[in-house]
C-alpha positions as CSV (number, residue, x, y, z in Angstrom):
1,M,27.3,200.4,146.1
2,R,27.4,198.7,149.5
3,I,26.0,195.2,150.2
4,A,25.7,193.7,153.7
5,L,26.3,189.9,153.8
6,F,25.9,187.7,156.8
7,S,25.8,183.9,157.5
8,D,25.8,181.1,159.9
9,I,23.4,182.4,162.6
10,H,22.8,178.9,163.9
11,A,19.7,179.7,166.0
12,N,21.5,182.4,167.9
13,F,18.7,184.9,168.2
14,P,20.5,187.4,170.4
15,A,23.4,187.5,167.8
16,L,20.9,188.0,164.9
17,G,19.2,190.9,166.7
18,S,22.6,192.6,167.1
19,V,23.8,192.1,163.6
20,L,20.6,193.4,162.1
21,A,20.7,196.5,164.3
22,D,24.2,197.2,163.2
23,I,23.3,196.7,159.5
24,D,20.3,199.0,159.9
25,K,22.7,201.7,161.1
26,K,25.0,201.2,158.1
27,R,22.0,201.5,155.7
28,P,23.5,199.4,152.8
29,D,21.9,199.2,149.4
30,A,21.2,195.5,149.7
31,V,21.3,192.8,152.3
32,Y,21.8,189.0,151.8
33,C,21.9,186.0,154.1
34,L,24.1,183.1,153.2
35,G,22.4,180.4,155.2
36,D,22.6,178.1,158.2
37,L,19.8,179.8,160.1
38,V,19.4,176.8,162.4
39,G,21.3,174.3,164.7
40,Y,23.3,174.5,167.9
41,N,21.0,176.8,169.9
42,I,17.3,177.1,171.0
43,W,15.9,179.8,168.7
44,P,15.6,178.3,165.2
45,N,12.0,179.4,164.7
46,E,12.7,182.9,165.9
47,V,15.6,183.3,163.6
48,I,13.7,182.0,160.6
49,N,10.8,184.3,161.2
50,E,12.9,187.4,161.7
51,I,14.6,186.7,158.3
52,R,11.2,186.1,156.7
53,K,9.7,189.2,158.3
54,R,12.4,191.4,156.9
55,K,12.2,189.6,153.5
56,I,16.0,189.2,153.4
57,P,17.0,187.2,150.3
58,T,18.5,184.0,151.8
59,I,20.2,180.9,150.5
60,A,20.1,177.5,152.1
61,G,23.0,176.3,154.3
62,N,23.7,172.6,154.8
63,Y,22.0,172.7,158.2
64,D,19.0,174.4,156.8
65,Q,18.8,171.7,154.1
66,G,19.1,168.9,156.6
67,I,16.3,170.3,158.9
68,G,14.2,171.3,155.9
69,L,14.2,167.6,154.8
70,M,13.8,166.4,158.4
71,S,17.1,164.5,158.0
72,N,19.3,163.3,160.8
73,D,22.3,164.5,158.9
74,C,23.3,168.1,158.7
75,G,26.2,167.5,156.2
76,C,28.7,168.7,158.8
77,A,32.3,167.4,158.9
78,Y,32.9,166.5,162.5
79,K,36.4,165.4,163.3
80,T,36.0,163.2,166.3
81,D,33.5,160.7,167.6
82,T,32.7,163.1,170.5
83,E,31.9,165.9,168.0
84,K,29.7,163.5,166.0
85,D,27.8,162.5,169.1
86,M,27.3,166.1,170.0
87,G,26.1,166.9,166.4
88,K,23.5,164.1,166.6
89,I,22.0,165.7,169.7
90,S,22.0,169.1,168.0
91,I,20.2,168.0,164.9
92,S,17.7,165.8,166.8
93,F,16.9,168.7,169.2
94,T,16.6,171.1,166.3
95,N,14.3,168.8,164.4
96,S,12.1,168.4,167.5
97,I,11.5,172.1,167.9
98,V,11.3,173.5,164.4
99,K,7.7,174.1,163.4
100,D,6.1,172.8,160.2
101,D,5.7,176.2,158.5
102,E,9.3,177.2,159.4
103,R,10.6,173.8,158.1
104,K,8.6,174.4,154.8
105,Y,10.4,177.8,154.5
106,L,13.8,176.1,154.8
107,R,12.9,173.8,151.9
108,T,12.2,176.8,149.6
109,L,15.6,178.4,150.0
110,P,17.8,178.4,146.8
111,T,21.3,176.9,146.9
112,H,22.9,180.0,145.4
113,I,22.1,183.6,144.3
114,K,23.9,185.1,141.3
115,V,23.7,188.9,140.7
116,E,25.1,190.5,137.6
117,F,26.1,194.1,137.9
118,Q,26.5,196.6,135.0
119,L,27.7,199.6,136.9
120,N,29.7,200.8,133.9
121,E,31.1,199.2,130.7
122,D,32.4,196.3,132.8
123,K,30.2,193.4,133.8
124,L,30.7,192.1,137.3
125,N,29.3,188.8,138.6
126,L,28.6,188.4,142.3
127,L,28.0,184.8,143.4
128,L,26.6,184.0,146.8
129,V,26.9,180.4,148.0
130,H,27.0,178.7,151.4
131,G,29.9,176.3,151.1
132,S,31.0,176.4,147.4
133,P,29.3,176.5,144.0
134,R,30.0,172.7,143.8
135,R,28.6,171.5,147.1
136,I,26.6,173.2,149.8
137,N,28.8,171.7,152.5
138,E,32.2,172.1,150.9
139,Y,34.7,173.9,153.1
140,L,36.8,176.6,151.4
141,F,39.4,177.5,154.0
142,E,41.8,180.4,153.6
143,D,44.7,178.0,152.9
144,R,42.9,176.5,149.9
145,D,45.3,176.1,147.0
146,E,45.1,179.1,144.7
147,K,44.7,177.1,141.5
148,S,41.9,175.2,143.0
149,L,40.1,178.3,144.3
150,L,40.5,180.0,140.9
151,R,39.2,177.0,139.0
152,I,36.1,176.9,141.2
153,M,35.4,180.6,140.6
154,E,36.2,180.4,136.9
155,Q,33.8,177.5,136.4
156,A,31.1,179.4,138.2
157,D,31.8,182.6,136.3
158,A,32.2,184.5,139.5
159,D,34.2,187.7,139.8
160,I,33.2,188.0,143.5
161,M,32.3,184.9,145.4
162,C,31.0,185.2,148.9
163,F,30.4,182.2,151.2
164,G,30.4,181.0,154.8
165,H,30.3,177.5,156.3
166,T,33.8,177.5,157.8
167,H,32.9,180.4,160.3
168,K,36.4,181.8,159.6
169,P,36.4,185.1,157.7
170,Y,39.0,186.1,155.0
171,H,39.3,187.9,151.7
172,R,41.6,186.6,149.0
173,I,42.2,188.4,145.7
174,L,43.2,186.1,142.8
175,N,44.3,186.9,139.3
176,S,43.3,184.6,136.4
177,H,45.1,186.7,133.7
178,A,42.5,186.3,131.0
179,E,43.6,187.1,127.5
180,N,46.9,188.7,128.7
181,K,44.9,191.1,130.9
182,N,44.5,191.1,134.7
183,H,41.3,189.6,135.8
184,Y,41.0,189.9,139.5
185,R,38.6,187.7,141.4
186,H,37.6,188.1,145.0
187,A,36.9,185.1,147.3
188,I,35.3,186.3,150.5
189,N,34.4,184.2,153.5
190,I,32.0,186.4,155.5
191,G,32.5,184.6,158.8
192,S,29.7,183.7,161.3
193,V,27.1,185.8,163.1
194,G,26.1,183.3,165.7
195,K,28.9,180.7,166.0
196,P,32.4,182.2,165.3
197,K,35.3,179.8,165.1
198,D,38.3,182.2,164.8
199,N,38.9,182.6,168.5
200,N,36.9,185.8,168.7
201,P,33.4,185.5,170.3
202,K,32.2,188.6,168.6
203,G,29.9,188.0,165.6
204,C,31.1,188.8,162.1
205,Y,29.6,190.0,158.9
206,V,30.8,191.8,155.7
207,L,30.1,195.1,154.2
208,L,31.0,194.7,150.5
209,A,31.7,197.9,148.6
210,I,31.7,198.0,144.8
211,N,33.0,201.1,143.2
212,E,30.8,202.7,140.5
213,N,33.9,202.6,138.3
214,S,34.6,199.0,139.2
215,S,36.7,196.9,136.9
216,I,37.9,193.3,136.9
217,E,41.3,194.7,135.9
218,N,41.5,196.8,139.1
219,K,41.5,194.9,142.4
220,E,41.0,198.1,144.4
221,T,37.5,198.7,143.1
222,V,36.0,195.9,145.3
223,R,36.5,196.1,149.0
224,A,35.3,193.9,151.9
225,E,35.0,195.3,155.3
226,F,34.8,192.7,158.1
227,I,32.7,194.1,160.9
228,R,32.8,192.5,164.3
229,F,29.9,193.3,166.7
230,E,29.1,192.5,170.3
231,Y,26.0,190.7,171.4
232,D,24.8,189.0,174.6
233,V,27.1,186.0,174.4
234,E,26.2,184.9,177.9
235,K,22.5,184.8,177.2
236,A,23.1,182.6,174.2
237,A,25.5,180.4,176.2
238,K,23.1,180.0,179.1
239,A,20.3,179.1,176.8
240,V,22.4,176.2,175.5
241,E,23.2,175.1,179.1
242,E,19.5,175.1,180.0
243,S,18.5,173.0,177.0
244,P,19.2,169.4,176.0
245,L,22.1,170.6,173.9
246,P,25.6,169.7,175.0
247,N,27.2,172.3,177.3
248,E,30.3,172.3,175.1
249,Y,28.4,174.5,172.6
250,A,28.0,177.1,175.3
251,E,31.7,177.2,175.9
252,M,32.4,177.5,172.2
253,L,30.3,180.6,172.1
254,R,32.1,182.1,175.0
255,R,35.5,181.4,173.5
256,G,34.7,181.8,169.8
257,F,35.9,178.4,168.5
């Protein structure tokens, strides 16, 4: 079974078009979006409506939640006063251009999706969240302490946990050794479609492969392929520069940070 997972489009319609075209070529068995459709670019309505048109199951990102509630807070963790000031401009601009029906759609999005597979005698739980099961805006970076990450997954009863929010992709395999047996759990950050932050301007999504003989005792039966795709970065960057948004966001797109 193959599942395509993507996240953090952030109103970057050219990037969304490219990722969907690539996913169509791969013909996966299922497609899910892990949120943050809006913010930081000029096409929030177009992104929302493309997701709706395709009926892609989608969860809410922290930015979606903020815009859905017409809040002036996106739940983002900005490190400097300059970043905070830029963020205020972004959420104000996004609130000013998102239409009523699209805003209503954002409010309907669930905070997580849990899928239980029974491909054989082993049950396998796939949990899709934006930040973490605990908070929509919690950052789970790759250097997260193993015990902490395991505890989060165990409490959520997740054998595979896929998430976004940090815009930095990785796959960690953890072993919780339940009842003297190996119990492998997969923590997968699927990266960002429209606002990468790992010094690579190409968009990123994941093709998750679950073997029909999958077992929690065999870590090789679940695989995550990180797919990088090209899109018209310059079109997205120039759109930022021709809008009220800070020009710094355009440079971030060009450099992937």
